N, C-alpha and C positions, 0 to 999 in steps of 0.2 A: 457484426455481433450476432450470435445466435439468438433465436426468438424463444427457445424453450430450454429447459435444463437438459432434456434428452439430447437436443442438438449440441449443446455445449459439451456434454460428456463424451459425445462421439468424435469430437475434434481432437487432433493431436495437440498436446499442451506441453509447453516448456516451462522451466521454473520461473521465468519472468512473467508468464501468464498468471501466476499466483498474485503478483503485484496488482495486476489489473482486476482479476477476478475477486479477490478478497478485499482490496482497499480502493478499487476504482481509480487507480493511478493511470495517468496518461502516458503516451509514448515519450514525451519530453521528460516526465518524471523518472521513467526507467533509464533514460539516457543520462540524466543528472546523477541518479543513484550509481550507475555503472562508472561514471566519471569519478565520483568520490571513492568508490571501492578500489579503483585503479591508481588513485593518487597516493604518493608516498607520505604525504602529510595533509592535515586539514586545509581546506580551501575557503577563500572568501567568496561572496556572491559574485564579485567582479571576475575572479578567476574562473568560477563555474560558468558564467555567462560567456566568457571568451572560449572556454573549452567546448561548449555546446553550440557556439556561434549564434547566440540569441541576445536580444536586448537585456540589459540588467533587470528591468522590471519583470520581464517574462521569466527569467531565471529565478528571480526572487519569489515569484508566485509558486513556482515548482518546488523550490526549497521549503516554502511554508507548508505545502501539501505533504512533502516528505517528513517534515518535522511533526506535523499533526498526526500522521499515521505511525510515527515511531521508527521510521527507517533511518533517520539521521539524527545527529545530536549537534547542538550549538554550544560553542565554547567562547568565552570572552577573553580577549587578549588585551592587556593593558599596556599603554605607552608609558615609558619612564617619566616623561614630562607632563603626563596627565592625558586623559581621554582613553578611548578603547575602540576596538573593532571586533567583529565576530567572525569566527571560522566554523566550518561545518565538516563533520566526519561521519562515516556510516556507523550505525549501531551494530553491536556484535551480532553476527548472523544467527547464533543459537538463540539469542533473545528474540530476534525477529521471527524465527521459526516457531518458537514457543508461543509467541503472541498470535501468530497465524493459526496454530493448532487450537488455541483457546477460542478464537473466532469461529473456526470450523466446528468445534464441539458445541458451541452455543447455537450455531445455525442448525446443526443436526438435531439438537434437542428441541428447538423451536419447530422445525419441520415435523418431527415426530408428534409433537403436541397438536399441530394443525391437521395432520393425517388422522389422528385419533378423533379430533372434533369432526372432521369430514365423515369418518366412519359412523359416528354416533348420529350425526345430523341426517344422513341419507339412509341409514339402516331403518330408521323409523318411517321413512316415506316410501320404502319399497314394499309392495304387498307380499304377504307371506304366501308360499306355495302350498 
């Protein structure tokens, strides 16, 4: 991982790098997300765990991270005789992209504010020529 923003921006970045950069997702999270986007129908946690060759609990934690970041959605499927289970599917890519754009815009505004504060703080401490 780069140590500065300058180093980060000088690297080649792919679209999956956004998942890590903006949401802090891990490699497994990206793998789970790709698995769900390639699936023809929503998957259970057990199916996801099998597809990514991980323990169910590990896959479940990844699914929870993806849910909390808005990359996937959970649906409840009811059994006729009672009871239910959950399946997961990817969120619409346009919605994800719009959410990432909002995060980026918020970050940009915050950085602009901090740069302004820096300018004001240190303008006062530099002796006039």
